[in-house]
N, C-alpha and C positions, 0 to 999 in steps of 0.2 A: 663333479659341483669341484672346479679347482679353487684355487685362493684367489686367484683373480676376479670371481663371481664374486666370491666372499666377501673381499675388502671393498667394493662396491655396492654388495647389498649396506653392508654397515655402511659406507658413507651417506647412501640415503638413506636410511634407517635415521643416523643421527642428525642427519636434515631436515627431517619429517619431525621427528619428536619436540626438536624445538622451536619449528614452526608451532605442534598444540602447543609447548608452551607457551612463546609468545602471543600465540591466541586467547590462552586460559587469562594471560594476564594481563592482555586486553580487555577482555570481557567482562574482569572482576573491576578493572577501574574504572572499562563507559559506564559498566549496566551493572555495577555490583550494589544500588540498593534495589534495584530490581531482583539481584540472585538472591539477597539477602532474606526482602519480604516474600518468596518462594521460597525456600529454606527455612525460613523464623514458623512457616505455616506446620510445621511435621517435626522441625528439632527447637526446644530449646536451646536457643544461644543470642546472645548479645551481640552488640558490632564487633567488640573488640574483638570474642571470642570467634565472631566470624573470619576477622582479618588476621588471625593469629593462626589460625586454622586452615587459610589458604595459603599464608605466607608457610605456613609448614610444610604443606603438601608439596607447593610448587618447588619447593627447598630438597625433599626427599624424591620428586618426582627429577629435576635435575643432575642429584646425584647418581642415581639407577643408569639413568643415560649416559654421564660418563662412564660409569662402571662397564655397564654392559654393551655401549656402542662403540664410543669415541675411541678408550683405550684399546680395544681390538683391533680399532682399522688403524690408527697409532701404531701399533705395533707392528702388522702386515706391510703397511709402509713402509716401515724402516727395518722388517725384516727381508721385503719381497721387492 
């Protein structure tokens, strides 16, 4: 596997992960009430806890994508 292949792979991983993050955000915005009702049957969550948990997890996911995909991609773009 060449460095060019790894760079292309990391680039597409970044795009796909940010698309997944956007889909997650849109699903919470558009169908948030349905998702809350579905999860509240299993977990005891208030609406505020539900939104806080999703907001926090989206932040963790975005940070993970940046650290593990975007930064190595940018390093390979700069170096090679």
